[in-house]
VOMAR-760282 format. One line per field, with one value per atom (N, C-alpha, C): residue number from 1; atom name; x, y, z. Coordinates in pm, whole numbers, plus 50000, padded with zeros to 5 digits. Layout:
<atoms>
n <- [NUM_...]
atom <- [CA_...]
u <- [X_...]
v <- [Y_...]
w <- [Z_...]
</atoms>
This chain:
<atoms>
n <- [1_1_1_2_2_2_3_3_3_4_4_4_5_5_5_6_6_6_7_7_7_8_8_8_9_9_9_10_10_10_11_11_11_12_12_12_13_13_13_14_14_14_15_15_15_16_16_16_17_17_17_18_18_18_19_19_19_20_20_20_21_21_21_22_22_22_23_23_23_24_24_24_25_25_25_26_26_26_27_27_27_28_28_28_29_29_29_30_30_30_31_31_31_32_32_32_33_33_33_34_34_34_35_35_35_36_36_36_37_37_37_38_38_38_39_39_39_40_40_40_41_41_41_42_42_42_43_43_43_44_44_44_45_45_45_46_46_46_47_47_47_48_48_48_49_49_49_50_50_50_51_51_51_52_52_52_53_53_53_54_54_54_55_55_55_56_56_56_57_57_57_58_58_58_59_59_59_60_60_60_61_61_61_62_62_62_63_63_63_64_64_64_65_65_65_66_66_66_67_67_67_68_68_68_69_69_69_70_70_70_71_71_71_72_72_72_73_73_73_74_74_74_75_75_75_76_76_76_77_77_77_78_78_78_79_79_79_80_80_80_81_81_81_82_82_82_83_83_83_84_84_84_85_85_85_86_86_86_87_87_87_88_88_88_89_89_89_90_90_90_91_91_91_92_92_92_93_93_93_94_94_94_95_95_95_96_96_96_97_97_97_98_98_98_99_99_99_100_100_100_101_101_101_102_102_102_103_103_103_104_104_104_105_105_105_106_106_106_107_107_107_108_108_108_109_109_109_110_110_110_111_111_111_112_112_112_113_113_113_114_114_114_115_115_115_116_116_116_117_117_117_118_118_118_119_119_119_120_120_120_121_121_121_122_122_122_123_123_123_124_124_124_125_125_125_126_126_126_127_127_127_128_128_128_129_129_129_130_130_130_131_131_131_132_132_132_133_133_133_134_134_134_135_135_135_136_136_136_137_137_137_138_138_138_139_139_139_140_140_140_141_141_141_142_142_142_143_143_143_144_144_144_145_145_145_146_146_146_147_147_147_148_148_148_149_149_149_150_150_150_151_151_151_152_152_152_153_153_153_154_154_154_155_155_155_156_156_156_157_157_157_158_158_158_159_159_159_160_160_160_161_161_161_162_162_162_163_163_163_164_164_164_165_165_165_166_166_166_167_167_167_168_168_168_169_169_169_170_170_170_171_171_171_172_172_172_173_173_173_174_174_174_175_175_175_176_176_176_177_177_177_178_178_178_179_179_179_180_180_180_181_181_181_182_182_182_183_183_183_184_184_184_185_185_185_186_186_186_187_187_187_188_188_188_189_189_189_190_190_190_191_191_191_192_192_192_193_193_193_194_194_194_195_195_195_196_196_196_197_197_197_198_198_198_199_199_199_200_200_200_201_201_201_202_202_202_203_203_203_204_204_204_205_205_205_206_206_206_207_207_207_208_208_208_209_209_209_210_210_210_211_211_211_212_212_212_213_213_213_214_214_214_215_215_215_216_216_216_217_217_217_218_218_218_219_219_219_220_220_220_221_221_221_222_222_222]
atom <- [N_CA_C_N_CA_C_N_CA_C_N_CA_C_N_CA_C_N_CA_C_N_CA_C_N_CA_C_N_CA_C_N_CA_C_N_CA_C_N_CA_C_N_CA_C_N_CA_C_N_CA_C_N_CA_C_N_CA_C_N_CA_C_N_CA_C_N_CA_C_N_CA_C_N_CA_C_N_CA_C_N_CA_C_N_CA_C_N_CA_C_N_CA_C_N_CA_C_N_CA_C_N_CA_C_N_CA_C_N_CA_C_N_CA_C_N_CA_C_N_CA_C_N_CA_C_N_CA_C_N_CA_C_N_CA_C_N_CA_C_N_CA_C_N_CA_C_N_CA_C_N_CA_C_N_CA_C_N_CA_C_N_CA_C_N_CA_C_N_CA_C_N_CA_C_N_CA_C_N_CA_C_N_CA_C_N_CA_C_N_CA_C_N_CA_C_N_CA_C_N_CA_C_N_CA_C_N_CA_C_N_CA_C_N_CA_C_N_CA_C_N_CA_C_N_CA_C_N_CA_C_N_CA_C_N_CA_C_N_CA_C_N_CA_C_N_CA_C_N_CA_C_N_CA_C_N_CA_C_N_CA_C_N_CA_C_N_CA_C_N_CA_C_N_CA_C_N_CA_C_N_CA_C_N_CA_C_N_CA_C_N_CA_C_N_CA_C_N_CA_C_N_CA_C_N_CA_C_N_CA_C_N_CA_C_N_CA_C_N_CA_C_N_CA_C_N_CA_C_N_CA_C_N_CA_C_N_CA_C_N_CA_C_N_CA_C_N_CA_C_N_CA_C_N_CA_C_N_CA_C_N_CA_C_N_CA_C_N_CA_C_N_CA_C_N_CA_C_N_CA_C_N_CA_C_N_CA_C_N_CA_C_N_CA_C_N_CA_C_N_CA_C_N_CA_C_N_CA_C_N_CA_C_N_CA_C_N_CA_C_N_CA_C_N_CA_C_N_CA_C_N_CA_C_N_CA_C_N_CA_C_N_CA_C_N_CA_C_N_CA_C_N_CA_C_N_CA_C_N_CA_C_N_CA_C_N_CA_C_N_CA_C_N_CA_C_N_CA_C_N_CA_C_N_CA_C_N_CA_C_N_CA_C_N_CA_C_N_CA_C_N_CA_C_N_CA_C_N_CA_C_N_CA_C_N_CA_C_N_CA_C_N_CA_C_N_CA_C_N_CA_C_N_CA_C_N_CA_C_N_CA_C_N_CA_C_N_CA_C_N_CA_C_N_CA_C_N_CA_C_N_CA_C_N_CA_C_N_CA_C_N_CA_C_N_CA_C_N_CA_C_N_CA_C_N_CA_C_N_CA_C_N_CA_C_N_CA_C_N_CA_C_N_CA_C_N_CA_C_N_CA_C_N_CA_C_N_CA_C_N_CA_C_N_CA_C_N_CA_C_N_CA_C_N_CA_C_N_CA_C_N_CA_C_N_CA_C_N_CA_C_N_CA_C_N_CA_C_N_CA_C_N_CA_C_N_CA_C_N_CA_C_N_CA_C_N_CA_C_N_CA_C_N_CA_C_N_CA_C_N_CA_C_N_CA_C_N_CA_C_N_CA_C_N_CA_C_N_CA_C_N_CA_C_N_CA_C_N_CA_C_N_CA_C_N_CA_C_N_CA_C_N_CA_C_N_CA_C_N_CA_C_N_CA_C_N_CA_C_N_CA_C_N_CA_C_N_CA_C_N_CA_C_N_CA_C_N_CA_C_N_CA_C_N_CA_C]
u <- [50082_50000_50085_50215_50302_50261_50212_50172_50057_49969_49856_49904_50009_50064_50125_50175_50238_50136_50028_49930_49801_49795_49669_49603_49677_49618_49574_49658_49621_49496_49488_49372_49246_49257_49141_49094_49189_49153_49086_49140_49083_48940_48920_48787_48688_48733_48646_48605_48699_48669_48569_48590_48497_48357_48351_48222_48151_48226_48166_48108_48183_48134_48015_48021_47909_47783_47798_47683_47623_47709_47659_47576_47627_47555_47430_47431_47310_47201_47236_47139_47091_47185_47149_47051_47077_46987_46849_46846_46718_46637_46705_46637_46588_46669_46634_46513_46495_46378_46248_46256_46137_46123_46234_46232_46343_46312_46414_46491_46436_46505_46566_46588_46649_46790_46863_47001_47009_47118_47140_47156_47207_47219_47082_46986_46851_46786_46810_46755_46817_46948_47014_46959_46929_46869_46735_46654_46524_46543_46636_46660_46709_46800_46848_46736_46651_46539_46445_46410_46321_46386_46517_46590_46590_46609_46608_46470_46365_46229_46204_46248_46228_46308_46434_46519_46468_46415_46371_46233_46154_46018_46002_46109_46102_46188_46130_46209_46306_46421_46518_46613_46605_46691_46811_46830_46935_47074_47103_47237_47261_47161_47174_47202_47133_47150_47291_47339_47472_47579_47565_47664_47668_47551_47546_47613_47585_47647_47797_47838_47981_48054_47994_48056_48067_47964_47968_48080_48091_48195_48334_48352_48482_48520_48422_48450_48488_48413_48444_48578_48609_48738_48853_48837_48941_48966_48857_48872_48934_48900_48961_49111_49150_49292_49364_49297_49356_49377_49277_49290_49406_49423_49534_49669_49680_49804_49829_49723_49738_49777_49729_49770_49920_49969_50113_50193_50144_50214_50218_50106_50102_50196_50203_50297_50441_50470_50604_50634_50532_50548_50575_50509_50526_50668_50738_50874_50978_50933_51027_50997_50934_50889_51004_51114_51225_51283_51276_51339_51252_51121_51036_50935_50923_50824_50847_50971_50999_50981_51022_51006_50860_50776_50633_50564_50622_50564_50620_50684_50747_50645_50519_50413_50333_50367_50296_50356_50289_50342_50283_50189_50117_50130_50210_50216_50349_50364_50489_50520_50650_50696_50748_50714_50772_50728_50818_50788_50677_50663_50560_50421_50397_50266_50241_50344_50330_50292_50346_50314_50167_50115_49973_49885_49924_49847_49851_49967_49979_49896_49892_49812_49663_49616_49476_49449_49544_49530_49528_49610_49615_49481_49424_49294_49187_49192_49096_49102_49221_49235_49197_49222_49183_49030_48962_48815_48765_48829_48789_48807_48920_48945_48837_48805_48705_48566_48535_48404_48392_48496_48491_48491_48570_48575_48440_48373_48241_48138_48155_48066_48079_48201_48223_48158_48173_48115_47964_47896_47751_47705_47776_47739_47756_47858_47876_47762_47707_47591_47469_47452_47337_47344_47465_47480_47403_47407_47336_47189_47161_47024_46932_46985_46899_46841_46901_46850_46761_46729_46638_46494_46412_46272_46200_46118_46047_45942_45885_45777_45829_45776_45811_45947_46015_46149_46141_46253_46262_46239_46185_46156_46281_46398_46522_46569_46505_46540_46434_46343_46241_46305_46245_46301_46327_46238_46258_46385_46407_46525_46653_46648_46766_46797_46693_46715_46780_46737_46799_46946_46979_47118_47203_47146_47220_47237_47136_47147_47253_47267_47374_47511_47522_47647_47675_47569_47586_47619_47559_47589_47734_47786_47926_48020_47983_48063_48068_47952_47947_48033_48032_48117_48264_48301_48439_48479_48391_48422_48432_48343_48347_48479_48526_48652_48768_48759_48860_48855_48734_48720_48772_48745_48792_48945_49009_49155_49213_49135_49187_49221_49127_49166_49278_49280_49386_49523_49529_49656_49698_49604_49637_49679_49628_49664_49813_49874_50018_50099_50040_50109_50076_49976_49943_49794_49753_49611_49524_49579_49498_49458_49545_49512_49402_49403_49298_49162_49153_49025_48977_49067_49029_48981_49053_49015_48883_48857_48730_48612_48628_48520_48493_48600_48583_48517_48552_48493_48344_48306_48164_48084_48142_48074_48056_48160_48151_48046_48040_47938_47798_47782_47651_47605_47699_47665_47643_47722_47718_47607_47571_47475_47332_47300_47162_47122_46998_46942_46875_46958_46906_46806_46828_46734_46596_46594_46467_46398_46472_46414_46340_46379_46324_46196]
v <- [49879_50000_50126_50108_50226_50323_50267_50354_50446_50395_50477_50595_50574_50686_50791_50745_50838_50923_50859_50930_50960_50929_50938_51074_51181_51314_51356_51325_51360_51284_51156_51075_51125_51156_51206_51340_51428_51558_51543_51452_51430_51373_51275_51216_51318_51400_51504_51602_51641_51735_51676_51549_51483_51474_51438_51426_51561_51667_51799_51845_51825_51864_51779_51647_51559_51599_51634_51677_51806_51896_52022_51995_51909_51882_51798_51712_51637_51733_51829_51929_52015_52049_52132_52058_51930_51851_51834_51822_51813_51941_52056_52184_52198_52152_52166_52081_51968_51884_51955_52043_52116_52252_52307_52436_52438_52407_52398_52527_52641_52769_52818_52727_52765_52818_52763_52805_52885_52956_53032_52939_52815_52719_52678_52655_52622_52735_52857_52972_52986_52959_52964_52858_52740_52635_52679_52741_52791_52900_52991_53100_53048_52949_52893_52825_52751_52683_52784_52890_52992_53068_53089_53159_53079_52948_52863_52867_52855_52859_52992_53100_53233_53246_53199_53213_53128_53009_52920_52955_53026_53059_53204_53281_53422_53446_53481_53508_53626_53617_53725_53717_53608_53593_53503_53465_53369_53421_53543_53600_53619_53669_53688_53556_53451_53320_53266_53276_53225_53305_53436_53518_53485_53464_53429_53296_53197_53066_53073_53158_53173_53224_53319_53370_53260_53175_53064_52967_52933_52840_52899_53028_53091_53085_53108_53102_52962_52862_52724_52680_52725_52689_52748_52872_52936_52858_52815_52742_52604_52540_52411_52428_52535_52562_52589_52663_52689_52560_52470_52342_52260_52264_52191_52245_52377_52437_52399_52394_52356_52209_52125_51984_51974_52048_52047_52099_52207_52262_52165_52094_51997_51881_51836_51728_51773_51896_51950_51954_51991_51998_51861_51758_51623_51571_51621_51575_51637_51729_51796_51765_51650_51617_51614_51551_51536_51671_51767_51897_51990_51984_52086_52033_51901_51847_51898_51893_51935_52085_52164_52309_52350_52282_52313_52266_52171_52119_52189_52303_52370_52408_52433_52468_52347_52229_52107_52050_52073_52036_51906_51844_51731_51603_51602_51481_51468_51361_51329_51431_51450_51538_51457_51332_51245_51286_51263_51298_51210_51086_50995_51049_51100_51156_51280_51359_51481_51448_51340_51298_51259_51191_51153_51279_51380_51505_51572_51572_51630_51551_51418_51334_51368_51392_51433_51565_51657_51785_51765_51674_51645_51588_51494_51436_51545_51637_51747_51829_51864_51944_51865_51735_51652_51647_51632_51635_51769_51877_52010_52021_51970_51978_51904_51782_51704_51769_51827_51892_52012_52095_52211_52168_52065_52017_51961_51885_51832_51944_52049_52164_52232_52246_52303_52215_52085_51991_52007_52010_52020_52157_52263_52397_52410_52347_52350_52279_52176_52109_52201_52272_52361_52475_52520_52629_52598_52473_52435_52406_52344_52304_52422_52529_52639_52715_52700_52769_52680_52559_52470_52512_52536_52573_52466_52510_52417_52337_52395_52330_52210_52093_51973_51916_51970_51922_51790_51721_51597_51628_51530_51550_51593_51540_51574_51716_51780_51917_52017_51972_52063_52159_52276_52371_52308_52217_52153_52069_51989_51903_51984_52089_52174_52246_52289_52353_52259_52133_52034_52014_52011_51993_52113_52233_52352_52352_52304_52296_52194_52086_51991_52056_52136_52209_52306_52375_52465_52390_52271_52190_52144_52104_52062_52179_52296_52415_52442_52425_52445_52342_52216_52112_52150_52200_52243_52354_52451_52560_52508_52413_52357_52284_52211_52140_52239_52353_52457_52506_52525_52570_52464_52336_52229_52222_52277_52277_52363_52459_52548_52470_52388_52307_52209_52154_52058_52125_52248_52322_52348_52388_52411_52281_52168_52039_52012_52067_52048_52103_52196_52256_52186_52097_52024_51999_51898_51860_51967_52044_52148_52255_52283_52381_52329_52198_52137_52155_52124_52136_52281_52373_52515_52564_52528_52572_52511_52386_52321_52389_52420_52491_52625_52697_52825_52811_52705_52683_52652_52567_52534_52658_52741_52866_52955_52963_53044_52987_52854_52792_52825_52823_52852_52993_53085_53223_53240_53171_53192_53112_52997_52909_52958_53023_53063_53179_53174_53285_53380_53461_53547_53649_53699_53798_53738_53609_53543_53501_53502_53459_53572_53696_53808_53864]
w <- [50000_50000_50000_49974_49972_49863_49749_49639_49678_49770_49813_49896_49974_50051_49960_49845_49752_49678_49632_49549_49623_49751_49826_49818_49845_49846_49706_49607_49469_49426_49460_49421_49490_49619_49692_49636_49604_49548_49412_49330_49197_49206_49292_49308_49364_49458_49512_49403_49317_49210_49112_49075_48983_49045_49173_49241_49249_49276_49288_49154_49047_48915_48873_48902_48869_48945_49072_49152_49097_49053_48996_48871_48781_48658_48682_48782_48816_48862_48944_48988_48872_48780_48665_48574_48549_48465_48529_48661_48732_48713_48724_48703_48559_48464_48322_48286_48352_48324_48361_48459_48502_48432_48386_48317_48213_48085_47980_47958_47999_47981_48112_48206_48334_48314_48217_48191_48062_48045_47923_47804_47829_47720_47667_47759_47717_47640_47685_47615_47476_47465_47335_47240_47293_47210_47153_47238_47193_47087_47111_47017_46883_46885_46758_46680_46751_46683_46618_46692_46637_46523_46533_46428_46298_46307_46188_46123_46203_46149_46079_46141_46080_45951_45952_45833_45717_45744_45637_45585_45664_45623_45578_45582_45544_45421_45308_45187_45210_45146_45154_45272_45353_45469_45440_45314_45280_45317_45275_45298_45447_45519_45663_45734_45694_45758_45734_45609_45577_45650_45658_45728_45877_45936_46078_46104_46019_46035_46007_45914_45885_46008_46077_46200_46305_46314_46408_46373_46243_46199_46224_46200_46223_46371_46458_46601_46646_46599_46636_46578_46455_46393_46471_46517_46598_46726_46791_46916_46892_46778_46746_46723_46655_46632_46763_46853_46984_47062_47056_47125_47068_46936_46874_46922_46932_46982_47128_47207_47348_47361_47270_47271_47245_47146_47116_47234_47296_47412_47529_47550_47659_47634_47509_47474_47496_47464_47489_47639_47716_47861_47921_47865_47919_47899_47799_47774_47866_47951_48042_48188_48210_48346_48446_48410_48503_48544_48453_48479_48561_48541_48604_48705_48720_48813_48955_49002_49139_49157_49059_49072_49070_48992_48989_49115_49186_49310_49433_49414_49528_49634_49593_49688_49735_49684_49720_49848_49959_50090_50144_50071_50128_50047_49943_49861_49791_49715_49647_49537_49512_49406_49287_49278_49176_49036_48939_48800_48744_48794_48742_48768_48890_48923_48840_48820_48741_48598_48543_48407_48397_48500_48500_48496_48569_48570_48433_48371_48237_48137_48155_48066_48078_48200_48219_48147_48156_48087_47936_47887_47744_47696_47771_47734_47730_47823_47828_47699_47654_47533_47408_47407_47293_47281_47395_47393_47340_47383_47335_47184_47133_46989_46910_46950_46878_46889_47004_47020_46926_46920_46831_46684_46650_46512_46468_46555_46522_46513_46593_46585_46449_46400_46267_46160_46173_46076_46067_46180_46180_46128_46167_46122_45971_45915_45770_45698_45758_45700_45703_45814_45828_45727_45689_45592_45464_45419_45297_45325_45437_45465_45490_45545_45588_45469_45351_45233_45147_45194_45122_45151_45049_45074_45155_45247_45334_45257_45156_45083_45004_45033_44960_44993_45093_45126_45203_45208_45286_45432_45505_45647_45724_45686_45755_45724_45626_45589_45634_45718_45772_45871_45897_45993_46130_46173_46303_46304_46199_46193_46178_46095_46078_46209_46280_46409_46510_46509_46597_46564_46434_46393_46437_46423_46467_46619_46691_46837_46879_46801_46831_46810_46705_46682_46798_46843_46957_47084_47101_47219_47221_47104_47096_47120_47073_47101_47251_47316_47461_47534_47487_47547_47534_47415_47395_47491_47510_47603_47746_47782_47918_47943_47844_47864_47878_47811_47833_47977_48028_48167_48264_48233_48320_48323_48221_48219_48330_48379_48485_48612_48667_48784_48754_48632_48599_48596_48549_48552_48697_48781_48921_48990_48941_48998_48982_48880_48859_48977_49052_49166_49297_49297_49418_49431_49509_49521_49585_49679_49743_49643_49548_49445_49353_49328_49247_49312_49440_49512_49513_49542_49548_49412_49306_49173_49129_49167_49130_49198_49324_49397_49331_49296_49229_49093_49019_48888_48898_48992_49009_49048_49133_49170_49048_48965_48842_48748_48733_48650_48701_48832_48890_48853_48850_48817_48666_48585_48440_48372_48426_48360_48374_48483_48507_48419_48370_48295_48393_48461_48567_48515_48392_48339_48317_48284_48262_48390_48502_48628_48699_48671_48744_48684]
</atoms>
């Protein structure tokens, strides 16, 4: 059980962080089942659906729709490129474990300073950025499909090209973009984890508090 003494604090901090984030999202999903517009994400889903219906049923909105989607694709492409650069940077960081693990753990007073544990932390950070990259890339893919679908006349179109179906596809693109942004936010506690488990716990608590403030549609509640 010597290994448990070495990684005990880091493991406990990591499990606590995962449990805290899972509890937050469980509560959020419970609220959403009772009020789909409880969060800003739910309100955005409604707005995107109504926007697609308006764009497909209103003549002369073709150019406006394409320009709006182009801006969305450009934003998601930028974030995917940023994630790719962060993946490369994290891989570079992992190759210097022996040199910087101890210096980065200078504030870590409760656990091991070994390079092996530090590599595991960097690996978690790498997985986080890879998930972000795929989420943004898939968001670009779906939005590019919507660019063509949104200009198809509703009359006589295939069921999959109806405003409702196109709106759902755009909402999936928006959902993947949101997942990508969330994984970027989750990288903050993981970066602090490189300095020690106490920093991970503190950063996770701060992140959940920030999510609580940012996710709620406060203007719609009052």
